[in-house]
C-alpha positions as CSV (number, residue, x, y, z in Angstrom):
1,X,-9.2,-11.0,36.8
2,X,-6.3,-9.2,35.0
3,X,-2.9,-9.3,36.6
4,X,-1.7,-6.2,34.8
5,X,-3.9,-3.2,33.9
6,X,-3.7,-3.3,30.1
7,X,-6.4,-0.9,28.9
8,X,-8.5,-1.5,25.8
9,X,-8.2,0.5,22.6
10,X,-10.7,1.1,19.8
11,X,-8.2,0.7,17.0
12,X,-4.6,-0.5,16.3
13,X,-2.7,0.4,13.1
14,X,0.5,-1.6,12.7
15,X,2.9,-0.8,9.8
16,X,5.8,-3.1,9.0
17,X,8.6,-0.6,8.1
18,X,11.3,-3.2,7.8
19,X,11.1,-6.9,6.9
20,X,12.8,-9.4,4.6
21,X,10.4,-9.2,1.7
22,X,9.0,-6.5,-0.6
23,X,6.1,-7.2,-3.0
24,X,4.4,-4.4,-4.9
25,X,1.7,-6.7,-6.4
26,X,-0.2,-7.7,-3.2
27,X,-3.7,-6.4,-2.9
28,X,-5.5,-4.5,-0.1
29,X,-8.2,-6.0,2.1
30,X,-10.3,-4.7,4.9
31,X,-7.5,-5.7,7.3
32,X,-4.3,-4.8,5.4
33,X,-3.4,-1.8,3.3
34,X,-0.3,-2.2,1.1
35,X,2.3,0.5,0.2
36,X,2.8,0.6,-3.5
37,X,4.4,3.3,-5.6
38,X,7.0,4.1,-8.2
39,X,10.7,5.0,-7.5
40,X,11.9,6.4,-5.3
41,X,8.7,5.8,-3.2
42,X,8.9,2.0,-3.2
43,X,9.6,0.1,0.0
44,X,13.0,-1.5,0.5
45,X,13.5,-4.8,2.2
46,X,16.3,-6.1,4.4
47,X,16.6,-9.1,6.7
48,X,15.5,-7.3,9.9
49,X,12.3,-6.1,11.5
50,X,10.7,-2.8,12.5
51,X,7.1,-2.0,13.2
52,X,5.4,1.4,13.6
53,X,2.5,1.0,16.0
54,X,-0.3,3.4,16.6
55,X,-3.2,2.8,19.0
56,X,-6.4,4.9,19.3
57,X,-8.7,5.2,22.2
58,X,-11.5,7.8,21.9
59,X,-9.7,11.0,20.9
60,X,-6.3,9.9,22.1
61,X,-3.5,8.5,19.9
62,X,-0.2,6.9,20.9
63,X,2.6,5.8,18.6
64,X,5.7,3.7,19.3
65,X,8.4,2.1,17.2
66,X,9.0,-1.6,17.8
67,X,12.6,-2.5,16.8
68,X,14.6,-0.7,14.1
69,X,15.8,-3.2,11.5
70,X,19.5,-3.5,10.4
71,X,20.0,-0.1,8.9
72,X,18.6,3.4,9.3
73,X,18.8,3.7,5.5
74,X,16.1,1.2,5.0
75,X,14.0,2.3,8.0
76,X,14.0,6.0,7.2
77,X,13.5,5.4,3.5
78,X,10.4,3.3,4.2
79,X,9.1,5.7,6.8
80,X,9.3,8.5,4.2
81,X,7.8,6.3,1.4
82,X,4.9,5.6,3.7
83,X,3.7,9.2,3.3
84,X,2.9,8.4,-0.4
85,X,0.6,5.5,0.5
86,X,-2.9,5.9,-0.9
87,X,-4.3,4.9,2.5
88,X,-2.2,7.6,4.3
89,X,-3.0,10.3,1.7
90,X,-6.7,9.5,1.9
91,X,-6.7,9.6,5.6
92,X,-7.7,5.9,5.9
93,X,-4.7,5.3,8.1
94,X,-2.9,7.8,10.2
95,X,0.4,6.1,11.1
96,X,3.5,8.3,10.9
97,X,7.1,7.8,12.2
98,X,7.1,11.5,13.1
99,X,4.5,10.7,15.8
100,X,6.8,8.2,17.7
101,X,6.8,8.8,21.4
102,X,8.9,5.9,22.5
103,X,10.9,3.0,21.1
104,X,10.6,-0.6,22.4
105,X,13.3,-3.2,21.6
106,X,12.4,-6.9,21.4
107,X,16.1,-8.0,22.0
108,X,19.7,-7.0,21.4
109,X,20.3,-8.6,17.9
110,X,21.7,-6.4,15.2
111,X,18.8,-7.0,12.9
112,X,16.5,-5.3,15.4
113,X,18.6,-2.5,16.8
114,X,20.8,-1.5,13.8
115,X,18.7,1.4,12.6
116,X,18.1,2.9,16.0
117,X,20.9,5.4,16.1
118,X,20.0,6.9,12.8
119,X,16.3,7.0,13.7
120,X,16.9,8.8,17.0
121,X,19.1,11.3,15.2
122,X,16.4,12.0,12.6
123,X,13.8,12.7,15.3
124,X,15.7,15.7,16.7
125,X,14.4,15.2,20.2
126,X,14.8,12.9,23.2
127,X,13.0,9.6,22.8
128,X,12.6,6.9,25.5
129,X,14.1,3.6,24.5
130,X,12.8,0.7,26.5
131,X,14.6,-2.6,26.6
132,X,15.5,-5.5,28.9
133,X,19.0,-5.1,30.5
134,X,20.1,-8.4,28.9
135,X,19.9,-6.7,25.5
136,X,23.3,-5.3,26.1
137,X,25.1,-8.7,26.3
138,X,27.8,-9.5,23.8
139,X,26.6,-12.1,21.3
140,X,28.0,-14.4,18.7
141,X,27.1,-17.0,16.1
142,X,28.9,-20.3,16.8
143,X,28.5,-23.1,14.2
144,X,31.4,-25.5,14.1
145,X,33.6,-26.1,12.2
146,X,33.6,-22.4,11.5
147,X,35.1,-19.9,14.0
148,X,32.6,-18.0,16.1
149,X,31.5,-14.7,14.6
150,X,30.8,-11.9,17.2
151,X,27.8,-9.7,16.4
152,X,27.8,-5.9,16.6
153,X,26.9,-4.8,20.1
154,X,24.3,-2.5,21.8
155,X,26.1,0.8,22.1
156,X,24.4,2.6,25.0
157,X,26.7,5.7,24.9
158,X,26.0,6.3,21.2
159,X,22.2,5.9,21.6
160,X,22.2,8.4,24.5
161,X,24.3,10.8,22.4
162,X,21.6,10.6,19.6
163,X,18.8,11.4,22.0
164,X,17.8,8.0,23.4
165,X,16.6,8.1,27.0
166,X,17.4,4.5,28.0
167,X,15.0,2.6,30.2
168,X,15.8,-0.9,31.3
169,X,12.9,-3.0,32.4
170,X,12.8,-6.7,33.3
171,X,9.2,-7.2,34.3
172,X,5.9,-6.8,32.4
173,X,5.0,-3.1,32.0
174,X,2.9,-0.8,29.9
175,X,3.4,2.4,27.8
176,X,1.1,4.7,26.0
177,X,-1.1,5.4,29.1
178,X,-1.4,1.6,29.7
179,X,-2.6,0.8,26.2
180,X,0.4,-1.1,25.1
181,X,1.9,-4.0,27.1
182,X,5.6,-4.9,27.1
183,X,6.0,-8.5,28.2
184,X,9.4,-8.3,29.9
185,X,11.0,-11.7,30.4
186,X,8.9,-14.4,28.9
187,X,8.2,-17.4,31.0
188,X,9.1,-20.7,29.4
189,X,6.2,-23.1,29.5
190,X,6.3,-25.3,26.4
191,X,8.4,-28.5,26.0
192,X,9.6,-27.7,22.5
193,X,10.6,-24.0,22.4
194,X,14.2,-24.1,23.5
195,X,15.9,-21.1,21.9
196,X,18.1,-20.9,18.9
197,X,20.9,-23.5,18.5
198,X,24.2,-21.9,17.4
199,X,23.6,-18.5,19.0
200,X,25.6,-17.7,22.1
201,X,25.8,-14.9,24.7
202,X,28.6,-13.8,27.0
203,X,27.0,-14.1,30.5
204,X,29.3,-13.5,33.6
205,X,32.3,-13.4,31.2
206,X,31.5,-16.9,29.8
207,X,30.2,-17.8,26.4
208,X,27.0,-20.0,26.8
209,X,24.0,-21.0,24.6
210,X,22.0,-17.7,24.5
211,X,19.2,-17.9,27.1
212,X,17.5,-14.9,25.5
213,X,16.3,-13.5,28.8
214,X,15.9,-10.2,27.0
215,X,13.5,-11.5,24.4
216,X,10.2,-9.6,24.8
217,X,7.1,-8.8,22.7
218,X,4.3,-6.4,23.0
219,X,0.5,-6.7,23.0
220,X,-2.6,-4.5,22.5
221,X,-6.1,-5.3,23.7
222,X,-8.7,-4.5,21.1
223,X,-12.1,-3.7,22.6
224,X,-14.5,-6.6,22.1
225,X,-12.0,-8.6,19.9
226,X,-9.1,-9.6,22.1
227,X,-5.3,-9.4,22.2
228,X,-3.0,-8.6,19.3
229,X,0.4,-10.0,20.0
230,X,3.4,-8.5,18.2
231,X,6.8,-10.4,18.4
232,X,10.3,-9.5,17.2
233,X,11.9,-12.9,16.8
234,X,10.1,-14.8,19.6
235,X,13.4,-16.4,20.7
236,X,11.5,-17.3,23.9
237,X,9.0,-19.1,21.6
238,X,5.9,-17.6,20.1
239,X,3.6,-20.0,22.0
240,X,5.4,-19.2,25.2
241,X,5.0,-15.5,24.4
242,X,1.3,-15.8,23.8
243,X,0.7,-17.9,27.0
244,X,2.8,-15.4,29.0
245,X,0.7,-12.5,27.8
246,X,-2.5,-14.3,28.5
247,X,-1.2,-15.0,32.0
248,X,0.0,-11.5,32.9
249,X,-3.1,-9.8,31.5
250,X,-5.8,-12.3,32.4
251,X,-7.1,-12.1,28.8
252,X,-7.5,-15.4,27.0
253,X,-8.9,-14.3,23.6
254,X,-6.2,-13.7,21.0
255,X,-7.4,-11.6,18.0
256,X,-4.1,-11.4,16.0
257,X,-0.5,-12.6,16.0
258,X,2.1,-10.6,14.0
259,X,5.9,-10.9,13.9
260,X,8.9,-13.2,13.7
261,X,8.5,-16.7,15.0
262,X,12.1,-17.9,14.4
263,X,11.2,-21.3,12.9
264,X,14.2,-21.5,10.5
265,X,17.2,-23.7,10.5
266,X,17.3,-26.2,13.4
267,X,14.1,-24.7,14.7
268,X,12.2,-26.1,11.7
269,X,11.5,-29.0,14.0
270,X,9.2,-26.7,15.9
271,X,7.0,-25.9,13.0
272,X,4.5,-28.7,13.5
273,X,4.0,-28.3,17.3
274,X,3.9,-24.5,16.9
275,X,1.1,-24.7,14.4
276,X,-0.7,-27.3,16.5
277,X,-0.7,-25.0,19.5
278,X,-1.5,-21.9,17.4
279,X,-4.6,-23.7,16.1
280,X,-5.7,-24.2,19.7
281,X,-5.2,-20.5,20.4
282,X,-7.1,-19.8,17.2
283,X,-6.3,-16.2,16.4
284,X,-8.5,-14.5,13.8
285,X,-5.4,-13.1,12.0
286,X,-1.9,-14.5,11.8
287,X,1.0,-12.6,10.0
288,X,4.4,-14.4,10.1
289,X,7.3,-12.1,9.3
290,X,11.1,-11.8,9.3
291,X,12.7,-14.9,10.8
292,X,9.7,-17.2,10.6
293,X,11.1,-18.7,7.4
294,X,9.6,-19.7,4.1
295,X,8.8,-23.3,5.1
296,X,7.0,-22.3,8.3
297,X,5.1,-19.4,6.6
298,X,4.0,-21.9,3.9
299,X,2.8,-24.3,6.5
300,X,0.8,-21.6,8.3
301,X,-0.8,-20.7,5.0
302,X,-1.8,-24.3,4.4
303,X,-2.9,-25.1,7.9
304,X,-4.6,-21.8,8.8
305,X,-5.7,-20.4,5.4
306,X,-8.5,-18.3,6.7
307,X,-6.3,-16.5,9.2
308,X,-3.0,-16.3,7.3
309,X,-1.9,-13.0,5.7
310,X,1.3,-12.8,3.6
311,X,3.4,-9.8,4.8
312,X,5.5,-7.4,2.7
313,X,7.3,-4.3,3.7
314,X,5.1,-1.3,4.0
315,X,1.9,-3.2,4.9
316,X,-0.4,-1.6,7.4
317,X,-2.6,-3.9,9.5
318,X,-5.8,-2.4,10.9
319,X,-7.3,-4.1,14.0
320,X,-10.5,-2.6,15.4
């Protein structure tokens, strides 16, 4: 029995508008359609993440933006370039940033919220922006012997001025007429996923190792296939995230996992146990992005070759 009423959809189209890598030579498959072109319609890359997500159920269509990368320059350029995609022009896929009805933020880091103000301004209308209240915390990078470097912060006043209707939610919830799940705070269940060393947050006016209470992901339930889990950085742990979604939805089958897994730096020690657990979950499709890291992505490709897909900016994944 499901604990949260996540409704099924016939089809999900997920376009990666911002990611660390751009590659014009990757080929299309039944699952992924690549954005290729000539200047100026080539996708730009930056070390952030943003995904355009459209779900379809019967004649209904719902579109959200999940995160916004570092800069509106990259985000808006790629959203415009997407219109020149052969798959878009032929009608094979229908994703469009102009259809966005809401924005969901995975957490408050600059590489996931930096393009939001410019995106909201470009829409010319009020747009709901859904995030965990912890996303507004001050944050910094602290790696001795260097002095701590404070990150840019979540400017609520500016976002409201640009048309953002801010909605703070801690618990699991749904949008798009219950067709898209927002996890809320992710329960920590594994023994090895313990956050990101060197990242701190100011909680109750004290700098502490960042607990990432605000880290959240989204999920879509494809009829007859299972869950597609989409993470931003998975600071709570990608395995914790999947298990949390299975628990709150009551759905065990995972069809796809897409997003950042944060397995770089000190977290490279988590690559082996993460892949071990992912093999047990056994998704049909796995697409590591952004902060997953080259070594981890390489290991996923080696250990799960039939499921692994190499991402590049402008790629659209079709789940149906």
